[in-house]
C-alpha positions as CSV (number, residue, x, y, z in Angstrom):
1,X,3.4,19.9,32.8
2,X,0.5,20.9,35.1
3,X,1.3,20.8,38.8
4,X,-1.7,18.6,39.5
5,X,-0.5,15.9,37.2
6,X,3.0,15.9,38.8
7,X,1.5,15.8,42.3
8,X,1.6,13.0,44.8
9,X,-1.6,11.6,43.4
10,X,0.4,9.7,40.8
11,X,2.7,6.7,41.3
12,X,6.3,7.6,41.0
13,X,6.9,5.7,37.8
14,X,4.1,7.7,36.1
15,X,5.4,11.0,37.3
16,X,8.8,10.2,35.9
17,X,7.4,8.9,32.6
18,X,5.5,12.2,32.0
19,X,8.4,14.5,32.9
20,X,11.4,12.6,31.6
21,X,13.3,13.9,28.6
22,X,13.8,11.1,26.1
23,X,16.1,10.7,23.1
24,X,19.1,12.3,24.8
25,X,22.4,10.5,24.3
26,X,23.2,8.0,27.0
27,X,26.3,9.1,29.0
28,X,27.3,5.5,29.8
29,X,27.4,4.5,26.1
30,X,28.4,7.9,24.7
31,X,30.7,6.5,22.0
32,X,28.2,3.8,20.8
33,X,25.9,4.2,17.9
34,X,22.1,4.4,18.4
35,X,22.7,5.5,22.0
36,X,19.6,7.6,22.4
37,X,17.5,6.9,25.5
38,X,14.2,5.8,24.0
39,X,13.3,3.0,26.5
40,X,11.6,3.5,29.9
41,X,12.0,1.0,32.7
42,X,8.9,1.1,34.9
43,X,10.6,-0.8,37.7
44,X,13.6,1.4,38.0
45,X,11.9,4.6,36.9
46,X,14.7,5.6,34.5
47,X,15.2,6.0,30.8
48,X,17.8,3.9,29.1
49,X,19.3,3.3,25.7
50,X,19.2,-0.1,23.8
51,X,22.8,-0.8,25.1
52,X,21.6,-0.7,28.7
53,X,19.0,-3.5,28.4
54,X,21.0,-6.4,30.0
55,X,20.4,-5.4,33.6
56,X,16.7,-4.7,32.9
57,X,15.9,-7.8,30.9
58,X,13.3,-9.0,33.5
59,X,11.8,-5.6,34.1
60,X,8.8,-3.9,32.6
61,X,10.1,-1.9,29.6
62,X,8.2,0.6,27.6
63,X,9.3,1.7,24.1
64,X,9.2,5.4,23.6
65,X,8.9,6.7,20.1
66,X,8.9,10.1,18.4
67,X,6.2,11.4,16.1
68,X,6.2,15.0,14.8
69,X,9.0,15.8,17.3
70,X,7.0,14.7,20.4
71,X,7.1,11.5,22.5
72,X,4.5,8.9,21.8
73,X,3.9,5.3,22.8
74,X,2.1,2.5,20.9
75,X,-1.6,2.3,21.8
76,X,-1.3,-1.4,22.4
77,X,1.3,-0.8,25.1
78,X,-0.6,2.2,26.5
79,X,-3.8,0.1,27.0
80,X,-1.9,-2.2,29.3
81,X,-1.1,0.7,31.6
82,X,-4.0,3.2,31.2
83,X,-7.6,3.5,30.3
84,X,-7.1,5.1,26.9
85,X,-10.8,5.6,26.2
86,X,-11.4,9.0,24.4
87,X,-7.7,9.7,24.0
88,X,-7.1,10.5,20.3
89,X,-4.8,8.1,18.6
90,X,-2.8,8.5,15.4
91,X,-1.9,5.9,12.8
92,X,1.7,6.0,11.6
93,X,4.0,3.3,10.2
94,X,1.0,0.9,10.4
95,X,0.8,1.4,14.2
96,X,-1.5,3.4,16.4
97,X,0.2,5.7,18.8
98,X,-0.9,8.2,21.5
99,X,0.9,11.3,22.8
100,X,2.3,11.2,26.3
101,X,2.0,15.0,26.8
102,X,0.0,17.8,25.0
103,X,1.8,19.5,22.2
104,X,2.4,23.3,22.5
105,X,0.0,25.5,20.5
106,X,1.0,28.6,18.7
107,X,-2.3,30.3,19.5
108,X,-5.4,29.6,21.5
109,X,-8.6,29.5,19.5
110,X,-11.9,28.3,20.7
111,X,-14.5,28.2,18.0
112,X,-17.0,25.6,17.0
113,X,-15.9,22.0,17.0
114,X,-14.5,19.3,19.2
115,X,-11.7,20.2,21.6
116,X,-9.5,18.6,24.3
117,X,-11.1,18.9,27.7
118,X,-7.8,19.9,29.3
119,X,-5.8,22.0,26.8
120,X,-8.4,23.0,24.2
121,X,-6.5,21.5,21.3
122,X,-8.8,20.7,18.3
123,X,-9.7,17.0,18.1
124,X,-11.6,14.7,15.9
125,X,-14.9,13.2,17.0
126,X,-15.6,11.6,19.4
127,X,-12.2,12.1,21.3
128,X,-12.0,14.2,24.4
129,X,-8.3,14.2,25.2
130,X,-5.2,14.8,23.0
131,X,-2.8,13.0,25.2
132,X,-2.4,10.7,28.2
133,X,-1.3,13.6,30.4
134,X,-4.4,15.6,29.5
135,X,-6.7,12.8,30.5
136,X,-4.9,12.4,33.8
137,X,-5.1,16.1,34.5
138,X,-8.8,16.1,33.8
139,X,-9.4,13.0,36.1
140,X,-7.5,14.6,39.0
141,X,-9.4,17.9,38.6
142,X,-12.8,16.3,38.5
143,X,-12.5,13.1,40.5
144,X,-9.3,13.4,42.5
145,X,-7.1,10.5,43.5
146,X,-10.2,8.1,43.5
147,X,-10.6,8.5,39.8
148,X,-7.1,7.2,39.1
149,X,-8.0,3.8,40.6
150,X,-10.1,3.0,37.5
151,X,-7.7,4.7,35.1
152,X,-4.5,2.9,36.0
153,X,-4.1,-0.8,35.3
154,X,-2.0,-3.2,37.2
155,X,0.5,-4.3,34.5
156,X,2.6,-7.2,35.7
157,X,4.6,-7.7,32.4
158,X,5.6,-5.3,29.6
159,X,8.1,-6.3,27.0
160,X,9.7,-4.5,24.1
161,X,8.7,-5.1,20.5
162,X,11.2,-6.7,18.2
163,X,12.0,-3.3,16.6
164,X,13.1,-1.8,19.9
165,X,16.6,-1.4,18.7
166,X,15.7,1.2,16.0
167,X,15.9,5.0,16.5
168,X,12.3,5.3,17.5
169,X,11.4,7.9,14.9
170,X,8.0,7.5,13.3
171,X,7.0,9.2,10.0
172,X,3.5,10.1,9.0
173,X,1.9,7.7,6.5
174,X,1.3,10.6,4.2
175,X,5.0,10.7,3.6
176,X,5.6,7.0,3.2
177,X,2.5,5.8,1.5
178,X,2.0,6.5,-2.3
179,X,-0.8,8.8,-3.4
180,X,-4.2,7.0,-3.7
181,X,-4.4,8.0,-7.4
182,X,-1.2,6.0,-8.2
183,X,-2.5,2.8,-6.6
184,X,-4.0,0.0,-8.6
185,X,-6.2,-2.6,-7.1
186,X,-5.6,-6.3,-7.6
187,X,-8.8,-6.7,-9.6
188,X,-7.8,-4.0,-12.1
189,X,-4.1,-4.6,-12.5
190,X,-3.0,-7.0,-9.9
191,X,-0.2,-4.7,-8.6
192,X,0.6,-4.7,-4.9
193,X,3.0,-2.6,-2.9
194,X,5.9,-4.8,-3.9
195,X,5.4,-4.2,-7.6
196,X,7.0,-0.8,-7.8
197,X,9.6,-2.0,-10.2
198,X,7.0,-3.3,-12.6
199,X,5.1,0.0,-12.4
200,X,8.3,1.9,-13.2
201,X,9.1,-0.4,-16.2
202,X,5.6,0.1,-17.5
203,X,5.9,3.9,-17.1
204,X,9.2,3.9,-18.9
205,X,7.7,1.8,-21.8
206,X,4.8,4.2,-22.0
207,X,7.1,7.2,-22.2
208,X,9.1,5.5,-24.9
209,X,6.0,4.9,-27.0
210,X,4.9,8.5,-26.6
211,X,8.4,9.7,-27.7
212,X,8.2,7.4,-30.8
213,X,4.8,8.7,-31.7
214,X,5.9,12.3,-31.4
215,X,8.9,11.7,-33.6
216,X,6.9,9.9,-36.2
217,X,4.3,12.7,-36.3
218,X,7.0,15.3,-36.6
219,X,8.6,13.4,-39.5
220,X,5.2,13.1,-41.2
221,X,4.6,16.8,-40.9
222,X,8.1,17.8,-42.0
223,X,8.2,19.5,-45.4
224,X,10.0,17.6,-48.2
225,X,12.9,19.3,-49.8
226,X,15.0,18.0,-52.7
227,X,18.3,16.5,-51.7
228,X,21.4,18.6,-52.0
229,X,22.9,16.2,-54.5
230,X,19.8,16.5,-56.7
231,X,20.0,20.3,-56.6
232,X,23.8,20.3,-57.4
233,X,23.3,17.8,-60.3
234,X,20.6,19.8,-62.0
235,X,22.8,22.9,-61.8
236,X,25.7,21.0,-63.4
237,X,23.5,19.7,-66.2
238,X,22.3,23.2,-66.9
239,X,25.9,24.4,-67.2
240,X,26.9,21.6,-69.6
241,X,24.1,22.2,-72.0
242,X,24.8,24.5,-75.0
243,X,23.3,27.9,-74.3
244,X,20.6,28.9,-76.7
245,X,21.1,32.2,-78.4
246,X,18.7,34.5,-80.1
247,X,19.0,34.5,-84.0
248,X,20.7,37.5,-85.6
249,X,18.3,40.0,-87.0
């Protein structure tokens, strides 16, 4: 984390949010299941697990999630706290999220294209920042503390979503969603996402028909040989017949 971002320019809750290590096991509920600290209390400035919610029920609570091994928050929650304009968002599990901090880069490469104004990470157009932290860093460098007055919003209430009790792990849509080539529109086949079983049944039926056609074609091309009983019968008849001998000269 840049020293400017962690400076006294920021309110205490924001300093803690950007430096806290989430998803560690809660020491208070060490024996409980799903005890990872994936909730941040803005009023107490601490991270808590789902089992710690009771004393914080009336506080402002922020759900922290994990995407590609890094901490993210939902864009809808982030927009209640910050001005998220030009911060690149990602869609995963049907939700838009933004990174709290920049992700480490294996190598620095500055070619042609669009890059983060703070850490030079490659971005899509028209974004200028890869994370909330990078935008804060840029504001402080260019505008100082005065710039933060328009960046930070006065959020009086912030509640958890109904799915706050899950493990907070988000998976890219490319893993969960089926390939586009396997989808069928409602106009062409009427199959939605819930018709996977019907698609599987149709696929099995089609496979069975192909196997039957292959077998029938093989039987049609198979050479026809006399049955073993016919061959043995003809040999026996030959043995029973009186052998013809050449006349004496």
